[in-house]
N, C-alpha and C positions, 0 to 999 in steps of 0.2 A: 841414051834416052830414047831419041827420035828411033829406034830397032826395035824398043821394048812398045811402044804405040802403035806398030804395025798391027792388022787387023790379027793377023795368026798367032801372033803374039800374047796379044791382049786375052782373044781364046784361050791359048793355053793358060795363064794367069788366075783366069775367070774358072779355069775348072779345077786348077790346084787349089785354090779357094773351095770351093764348093768340097774336095774331098777332103780336106782339112777338118771341114766341118762337118762332112762324116765320119772323120776318124773322133771329134769329139764327143760328138753321137755314140759312137761305140763304147770309147774309155768310160763316160759318165753310164751309159747302160750295165754295165761289168758292174760296175762298182755299185749301182745302186742295187739290183738285185742280189748281189749276193750278199749285201749290210742289211738289208732289207727287214726288217721285225716281221716275224711269223705269225706273231701272238697280235700284231695291228693287224696284220694284211686278214688274219683269220675272222678277227673283230669288224674288218669294214668288208668283208665278203657275206656275213650274217646281215650287216645292214645294207646287204642289195647292191654294193659295188662290182660289177660286172669286170672291171679291170683286177679288181684285188685277187678275182677267183685265176684270173689268165696270171697272173704273178706268182698265186700258188702252185699252179704247174711247171711255170716257167723252172723255179726252184726245187720243183721236185727230183727235173731230168738236169741236176746241174751239170755233166758232163756233157750234154749237146748243148746246153746252153752256153756255157763256157768255148765251146769248140767252134758255136757258130757267131759266137760275138768274134774271136780272135780270128776267126777265118776272115769275115770282112773289115775287122779292123786292118789285119794285114796285108789283105789285098788294097784297101783303098791307100794306106801308106807306102806300099811298094809303089804304085801306079802313080802317085803325087810325088815320089824323089826322082821316078822315071821322069815324068812330062816337066820338072824342076830344070832338070837336067839338060834339059833340051830346051826349056825356056833360055838358058841361060849358055847356051852352045848357040841359038841362035845371036842372042844378044851379043855375047863380048867373041864368039868363035872359039873352033874347036882347039882347048888349048887347056894345060893343065889348070891354069888358073879358073877357067868357065868350071870347071869340076870341081874344083875345091871349095868355090864361092859355093855352090850347087850343095855342096854337102854341109858346110858351115849354118846355110841359112834355111835349108830345110830340117837341120839337126835344131836347130834353134823353135823353129817354128814348130814341129810336131811335140815337143818338150815342154814347150809352154804353153798353145793353144790347144792341143790334140790328147795331152795325157794331163800333167799337172792343173790345169785350171779347170777342167771338165771332172776330175776327177774329186778336187776339193770341194767342189760345188756339189755332187751328188753325195760325197760323204757327208754333207753337213745339212742335206734332207733325204736323205735316200728313200722313206715310206714314200715321200711324194714325188723323189723322180722315178720310182720304180714303179708307178700308177700310169704317170706320163708316158713314159717309153714302153707299158706292156704288150701293146697290139703290136706296133710296128716292129718290134725284134720275136714277137710271136711269128709273124708272118716272114722274118729273116731266117729265122733259124729252121721253119718247113722248108724253104727253100734249098737251104743248105745243108739238110740233111744226112742228105747221099753223100755228097762231098764228107760230111763229117763223121758219117759211120765208120765209111775207108778208112780214116784220118784216125780215127777212135781203136778200130783195130788191131792197128801199125803199132799204137802208142801202147794198150793193153801189150801185145806179142811183146815186144821189148821190154816194159817192165816184168813181165814172169820171165825171160831170161834172168832178171838181176833178184829174182826170190819176193819182189814187191806184190802183194796182194788189192787189189785197185778195189776189191766191194767189201774188205776190213772195215769197221768203224769203231776207232775205240772209246768213243764218248757216245753215250748215249745223252737224249733229251732229261734225264736227270742229274747227269754230271753237268750239262751246260748249264741249269738254274744254279747248281751248288757255285760252279764257279762264278757265276754273277752275284749269288749274294754273297761272297767269299768278297768278291770285288768290290761291291758296294757297303762290306764292313770296314774295311781297309779304309776305302773311301769317306768315311764315318756315317754313309747314308742309311747304314742297317745297323742296329745294336746287337751286342753280342745273343743277348734270351732271344729274341727274334729269329736272328741266324739257327740257333740250335734248335729251335721249334720247327720251320723249315726244314731245316737236314732231318727232323723226327721223323715228320712225314712222308717224307722221301725214300727215309728209309726203314720204315717200319716193316714195311712188306718182305722186307730181306733176314727179318730176325726168326730164330726158334721163340716157346716160350723158355727153353732152357738159356738165354742171354741174357734174358729180364727174372728169374724166376731168385728167390732167396734162398739161398742153398741151402741143406736138412742141417748142418753142425750149427747156421745161427737161427734155425727156428725155437722159437720157447713151444712147448709141449707140455699136456696133462698125464697122468697116470692115473688111470679111472682108478686104480683101486687104494691112491691115497687119502684119506680122513678127508671129509669133507672140507674142515677149515682150511686145513694144506691148501687144499686147492685152489679157495676163493681167492686165498693172499696169491700163489702163484700166478691164478691168471688176473689180480689188480697190477702184480708186483709185473708183471707181461707186459702193460703199455700197449697192448693191439686188442683188437675188440673181434678176433674170431680167432681161435687154438684150436690146434689137432688136440686129439685125446687119443691116448694108446692104449694100449692092456697086455702086458708080459712084453713085450719086444716092439721096440720103437718103432720096426716097420708095421705093427699091426694097429693100425688106424682106425677106430670104431667108430668117429664119430668127432663132428665138429662142433664147440663148444662156441658158443655166440656169449657174450657179456648180458645183451640185452634181455636174453633168453634165460641164462642164471638169477639176475634178479628179480624179473618175473616170479620164478620158480620161489625164490627166497619172502617176496613178498605174500606167494599164496599159502606158503608153510607158518606167516605171521613173525615172519624174522628165524623163527628155527631151524638150522642147519643141521640138525644131527639127519633127520629123512632124507635129505637132498639124494637124492639118485643123480649122481652126472650121468651115466648113463642114457637115461630119459628125456632130460635136459638137452641133449645134444644132437644132433643134426647130421642124417647121411652125408657122408665125406663122398668128395666129387673126385674121379682120378683120371688124369688128362695124359699122354704118353708127352715125351720131352721134345719129339722130335714135331711135335705140334705146331703150326705157325703162330706168331703174336697176333697177329690180321684174324687168323682162324680163331685164336680164343678168347678175341675181343667181340664178336659178331656171336660167337655162343655165352661170353657171360652176358649179350644184351638179351638174346633168344630166353635164357634160363632163368635171367633176373636174379642170379648170384653175382659175387665181389668175391670168391675164394673158392682155388682148386687147391689140391696135390696133385705133384709133380712125380710118377714113376717111370722106369725105366724098361727097357723092355723083358726085363726078368720079373717086376713088378714091385722093385726095392724102390724104397721112398728117396727120391732126389731133393726134393725142394718143396716148395710150396708157391703158387704165383695169384697175385690178385688182378683186382681192375685199377689199383692204384698204379702196380706196377706198368702193365702197360700204358695209360695213360702217361705217367712221369717220361714216358720213352718220347713222347711228343710234346708236352706242355714242359718236359722240367720236372725236378722236383718239388713233389707236393708234401708241403712241411706241415707239420702240426706243433703244436706246444711240447709236447713228448719227443719230436724228432731232431736230431742232431743235423747241423747244417749240410756235412757230408760223413757218413760214418766210415770211419776205419783213414782220412787222409787230415795229416797234420801240416800243413803250410810253412814252409821256410822261406826267411825272408831274402836270399840268395834269390830265390826262384822257384827251389826245387820243392820235394815234401816226403814226409815220412808216412806212406802207404803200409796199409795191413794189405796181408798176401790175399787174402779172397775178397777187395775191393774190384768191383767192374773195370775193363777197361773202359767202355765207354764211358760210364761216369766221371772214370779219372780224369777220359778228355775233355769232359765241358765243365767239370770243376776249376780245371787250370788251363784251359784252350791248348792242351796238346793235340799230336796227334800220330799216333800208338796205334799201330795194325791191329782194330777189330774187324773187318770185314769178315775170315773167317778163321777157325781156327780156335786159340785157346779164350776165353770168356774174361779169365782173371789175370791181374796181372801177376800173381805167384805164376800163372799158368805160363803165361808168356815168355818168363826167363826158364822154367824147365824146358818148354818146347823149344826154343830157339839156342840153349846151352845141352840141349840132348843129355841133360843129368838132372840129378836131384842136388842143387849146391850148400854147401857148406856157409854158416855163419863166417862174417869175413868177406868171402870173395864178391869179385866186384868182377862187371861185364860192359860192354856197351855196346847197344845192339838200338838200330834205326836211328841213330841221333842222338840217344839217351843213353845216361850210365845207371847203373842196377847195383845197389850195395844191401848184400843181403846181412840185415842185422840181427833176425832171429829166427830159429827155428827151434820145433819139436817135434820130435821122431820124422815125419818125413815131408810136413807141411811148415812150408816156408810164410811165417808169421809176420814179420816186419822189413822192409826195405826203405832204403832211401833211392829215392828216383829225382833227378834233376837233367837238364837238356847237356849235350856236350856236344861239342864237334869233332869229338874221336872217333876214329874209325873202328868198326863191330870188331871188338875181340873180351876174351877171356882171362882175368889175370886172378891171382890169390895174392891177398893183402900177407905182406911177413910178420 
């Protein structure tokens, strides 16, 4: 003990203590600056906190930040280890015991006081601590930047040898928001409907109107050459307020009949429908290409003050209709009135699966059942997904397993899959045929 109290050894102990504090500072700074919330920093910066601006800049140059902190941390840890060895050698002599004691003591001190303790503190309040360390860390990173740049060149070169692209980023800001919302849903902090609405806002920019429209085979249409009484009956039976009017061929749309316009015309004729000219009552049709984005069409609806458009392909053939409601439903979920079903074409089964009509949109089925069938690109409907994955037009009775779900073809008419049984499964992707 007397050897330890010598001025030289006391000075070594003081330097080691200071180095441990420095290591603790670097460790806590690394944790705080990588875990700090960008949103809170942005808010603090708008409120005039200059330190938040420094934190933002440090977070935007993450490679230099981590390189500077790790370089400084390793320097002080290595120096502390060397000085601890010298201290124990002075006290206990140059022996294996002194080296062993120095190793054990230094490992415990670094682990507890320079790693676990500071990082635990920093992760408990990362935003607050990030603001505290922002200025000193910024100075250190600038001072060490030449060395860090050389190290980074070497690291990037080695990673490229193994085919690693350091500039690639698999996650976007939208992905991070979705991940956070999904996590809060599992923890009970967010309701499923709220999750779906947030996802709808984030994904609306990726959709085309082809993905949200009502397909032509599900459209109620009126033949302009039909008698007036039949037209009125068909219009009322459709349950829609706007109905396409065609003449001769169903692709030859000559107008859009609005129920209100029809009723006004009947009133003007004092209730007599014999002289009702449905073509004059109808409004001009609005045609839009199927490649139009949902966001662009939403803006067009707002500018033209219209709610209804006809979707055509590159050859001018009718593909379907899209309404303002169709696009809004992608954000807020189903907008149902007294004539709507909960989700047309889907019958839930008690085991957890569903009987699904082939033309049901994958996105709608995912929302209704809280499933994760792929709907980012490619097929729009559930029947289209099975045909795309199987690379064939299946027959009734065939069974498939794709993406963790089992698909059984129940009914088929010509080349159309009319109904399927869909349920979750842990089977590998496969194609089989029922005996």
